[in-house]
GUFI-39850 format. One record per residue: residue number from 1; residue in one letter; x, y, z of N, C-alpha, C in turn. Coordinates in Angstrom, 3 decimals. Example, Ala and Ser with C-alpha at 12.3 -4.5 7.8 and 13.67 -1.06 7.14 Angstrom:
<recs>
[1 'a' [13.190 -5.690 7.800] [12.300 -4.500 7.800] [13.200 -3.300 7.800]]
[2 's' [12.850 -2.250 7.080] [13.670 -1.060 7.140] [12.900 0.030 7.870]]
</recs>
This chain:
<recs>
[1 'x' [16.610 -14.714 0.140] [16.359 -15.227 -1.078] [15.914 -14.503 -2.147]]
[2 'x' [16.710 -14.355 -3.217] [16.318 -13.517 -4.465] [15.014 -14.162 -4.975]]
[3 'x' [14.299 -13.110 -5.656] [13.117 -13.769 -6.572] [13.486 -13.293 -8.023]]
[4 'x' [13.418 -14.363 -8.992] [13.777 -14.195 -10.156] [12.600 -14.224 -11.075]]
[5 'x' [12.246 -13.238 -11.986] [11.081 -13.296 -12.691] [11.790 -13.285 -14.264]]
[6 'x' [11.450 -14.131 -14.771] [12.020 -14.466 -16.407] [11.686 -13.231 -16.958]]
[7 'x' [12.636 -12.816 -17.932] [12.429 -11.787 -19.058] [11.360 -11.966 -19.758]]
[8 'x' [11.266 -13.117 -20.086] [10.057 -13.453 -21.187] [8.548 -13.333 -20.368]]
[9 'x' [8.540 -13.598 -19.071] [7.220 -13.188 -18.326] [7.149 -11.836 -18.252]]
[10 'x' [8.076 -11.248 -18.034] [8.043 -9.572 -17.831] [7.395 -8.987 -19.309]]
[11 'x' [8.184 -9.596 -20.373] [7.636 -9.196 -21.685] [6.097 -9.434 -22.035]]
[12 'x' [5.594 -10.792 -21.438] [4.365 -11.134 -21.732] [3.257 -10.201 -20.890]]
[13 'x' [3.826 -9.732 -19.819] [2.984 -8.935 -19.089] [3.301 -7.341 -19.428]]
[14 'x' [3.975 -7.124 -20.394] [4.429 -5.891 -20.694] [4.732 -4.993 -19.529]]
[15 'x' [5.705 -5.439 -18.783] [6.161 -4.759 -17.736] [7.753 -4.730 -17.671]]
[16 'x' [8.213 -3.585 -17.205] [9.650 -3.398 -16.993] [9.944 -4.132 -15.585]]
[17 'x' [11.213 -4.393 -15.309] [11.397 -4.990 -13.959] [11.097 -3.990 -12.792]]
[18 'x' [11.258 -2.489 -12.923] [10.886 -1.657 -11.953] [9.379 -1.648 -11.919]]
[19 'x' [8.569 -1.725 -13.075] [7.120 -1.772 -13.082] [6.567 -2.796 -12.298]]
[20 'x' [7.236 -3.973 -12.477] [6.780 -5.227 -11.794] [7.146 -5.018 -10.169]]
[21 'x' [8.153 -4.469 -9.655] [8.557 -4.374 -8.341] [7.427 -3.454 -7.875]]
[22 'x' [6.869 -2.369 -8.697] [6.043 -1.461 -8.008] [4.710 -2.292 -8.088]]
[23 'x' [4.256 -3.071 -9.051] [2.914 -3.760 -9.042] [2.887 -4.701 -7.970]]
[24 'x' [4.045 -5.484 -7.535] [4.155 -6.466 -6.609] [3.919 -5.612 -5.199]]
[25 'x' [4.750 -4.438 -5.005] [4.639 -3.716 -3.831] [3.370 -3.372 -3.505]]
[26 'x' [2.652 -2.874 -4.414] [1.156 -2.386 -4.180] [0.257 -3.575 -4.006]]
[27 'x' [0.445 -4.552 -4.636] [-0.534 -5.823 -4.190] [-0.262 -6.116 -2.893]]
[28 'x' [0.946 -6.333 -2.308] [1.467 -6.757 -1.038] [0.810 -5.784 -0.046]]
[29 'x' [0.927 -4.417 -0.370] [0.460 -3.567 0.488] [-1.143 -3.387 0.666]]
[30 'x' [-1.721 -3.533 -0.342] [-3.290 -3.801 -0.667] [-3.767 -5.212 0.201]]
[31 'x' [-2.839 -6.175 0.289] [-3.357 -7.261 0.991] [-2.847 -7.262 2.558]]
[32 'x' [-2.365 -6.138 3.022] [-1.821 -5.929 4.313] [-0.652 -6.882 4.698]]
[33 'x' [0.213 -7.368 3.653] [1.314 -7.966 3.996] [2.547 -7.314 4.218]]
[34 'x' [2.522 -5.948 3.622] [3.720 -5.033 3.735] [2.983 -3.723 4.364]]
[35 'x' [3.876 -3.143 5.227] [3.447 -1.585 5.336] [3.706 -0.715 4.111]]
[36 'x' [3.466 0.350 4.384] [3.710 1.482 3.412] [5.174 1.636 3.162]]
[37 'x' [5.948 1.725 4.172] [7.345 1.938 4.271] [7.933 0.689 3.512]]
[38 'x' [7.631 -0.566 4.038] [8.253 -1.605 3.408] [7.924 -1.841 1.929]]
[39 'x' [6.622 -1.501 1.441] [6.298 -1.640 0.219] [7.240 -0.481 -0.715]]
[40 'x' [7.456 0.680 -0.085] [8.195 1.685 -0.856] [9.711 1.136 -1.005]]
[41 'x' [10.128 0.503 0.220] [11.579 -0.068 0.079] [11.663 -0.984 -1.041]]
[42 'x' [10.533 -2.067 -1.210] [10.649 -3.113 -2.135] [10.371 -2.409 -3.603]]
[43 'x' [9.736 -1.543 -3.618] [9.731 -0.909 -5.132] [10.882 0.110 -5.287]]
[44 'x' [11.674 0.363 -4.382] [12.910 1.118 -4.503] [12.095 2.753 -4.730]]
[45 'x' [11.131 3.102 -4.145] [10.646 4.227 -4.116] [10.614 5.116 -2.902]]
[46 'x' [10.404 6.411 -3.000] [10.371 7.224 -1.716] [8.865 6.746 -1.206]]
[47 'x' [8.632 7.324 -0.027] [7.137 6.990 0.569] [6.149 7.927 -0.249]]
[48 'x' [6.560 9.059 -0.477] [5.556 9.940 -1.371] [5.492 9.278 -2.902]]
[49 'x' [6.374 8.648 -3.423] [6.234 8.039 -4.588] [5.323 6.814 -4.458]]
[50 'x' [5.614 6.217 -3.394] [4.640 5.132 -3.136] [3.265 5.309 -2.925]]
[51 'x' [3.139 6.329 -2.356] [1.609 6.714 -1.905] [1.074 7.180 -3.266]]
[52 'x' [1.868 7.916 -4.324] [1.296 8.341 -5.400] [0.834 6.980 -6.399]]
[53 'x' [1.627 5.954 -6.328] [1.360 4.670 -7.041] [0.202 4.078 -6.462]]
[54 'x' [0.101 3.872 -5.161] [-1.161 3.499 -4.635] [-2.425 4.204 -4.925]]
[55 'x' [-2.492 5.468 -4.992] [-3.563 6.223 -5.071] [-3.887 6.210 -6.615]]
[56 'x' [-2.888 5.925 -7.575] [-3.175 5.977 -8.942] [-3.921 4.669 -9.301]]
[57 'x' [-3.782 3.573 -8.269] [-4.484 2.427 -8.490] [-5.840 2.334 -7.652]]
[58 'x' [-6.040 3.462 -7.043] [-7.321 3.474 -6.231] [-7.278 2.498 -4.868]]
[59 'x' [-5.906 2.596 -4.439] [-5.558 1.526 -3.209] [-5.644 2.470 -2.156]]
[60 'x' [-6.578 2.412 -0.980] [-6.332 3.429 -0.106] [-5.162 3.288 0.975]]
[61 'x' [-4.446 4.489 1.366] [-3.566 4.320 1.923] [-3.630 3.896 3.488]]
[62 'x' [-4.994 4.312 4.013] [-5.140 4.000 5.432] [-6.654 3.416 5.382]]
[63 'x' [-6.853 2.521 6.104] [-8.069 1.836 6.300] [-8.433 1.883 7.750]]
[64 'x' [-9.606 2.479 8.003] [-10.086 2.429 9.478] [-11.267 1.475 9.834]]
[65 'x' [-10.567 0.622 11.048] [-11.423 -0.241 11.163] [-12.532 0.075 12.089]]
[66 'x' [-13.533 -0.706 12.297] [-14.786 -0.494 13.315] [-14.210 -0.254 14.562]]
[67 'x' [-13.245 -1.044 15.109] [-12.787 -0.867 16.461] [-11.997 0.562 16.627]]
[68 'x' [-11.181 1.119 15.531] [-10.550 2.280 15.623] [-11.675 3.471 15.524]]
[69 'x' [-12.746 3.284 14.883] [-13.771 4.212 14.756] [-14.588 4.286 15.943]]
[70 'x' [-14.717 3.201 16.771] [-15.476 3.198 17.965] [-14.700 3.856 19.073]]
[71 'x' [-13.375 3.641 19.029] [-12.617 4.272 19.995] [-12.657 5.852 19.752]]
[72 'x' [-12.405 6.363 18.528] [-12.417 7.855 18.031] [-13.712 8.267 18.684]]
[73 'x' [-14.842 7.625 18.212] [-16.117 8.077 18.743] [-16.361 8.162 20.271]]
[74 'x' [-15.926 7.209 21.008] [-15.900 7.323 22.336] [-15.089 8.560 22.698]]
[75 'x' [-14.069 8.879 22.337] [-13.114 9.783 22.939] [-13.789 11.209 22.465]]
[76 'x' [-14.471 11.241 21.362] [-15.249 12.498 20.969] [-16.256 12.605 22.128]]
[77 'x' [-16.936 11.603 22.556] [-18.263 11.653 23.505] [-17.448 12.273 24.875]]
[78 'x' [-16.288 11.739 25.079] [-15.874 12.074 26.329] [-15.418 13.593 26.548]]
[79 'x' [-15.012 13.976 25.275] [-14.725 15.630 25.062] [-15.792 16.346 24.709]]
[80 'x' [-16.938 15.680 24.651] [-18.165 16.547 24.343] [-18.399 17.142 23.021]]
[81 'x' [-17.696 16.516 22.190] [-17.571 16.817 20.650] [-18.786 16.074 20.000]]
[82 'x' [-19.592 16.845 19.148] [-20.685 16.080 18.611] [-20.195 15.297 17.554]]
[83 'x' [-20.585 14.113 17.165] [-20.277 13.313 16.230] [-21.262 12.968 15.281]]
</recs>
């Protein structure tokens, strides 16, 4: 299903069609609704270009959960690596 944004709304927001696609992709990525690759595809950008857009907006590329951190710390303990 195509999404249509009226030209008048884009003008009010001072966005081009491409800038709106990038903005939407960044917000959906930030909300964990799209993966990095999906967001890049939506915005019609390469992965590297999408990463740059996210970083420009101070949106982290990766978020570490407490569970992931616990797993990593446990692995370090098993290997004898000081944490």
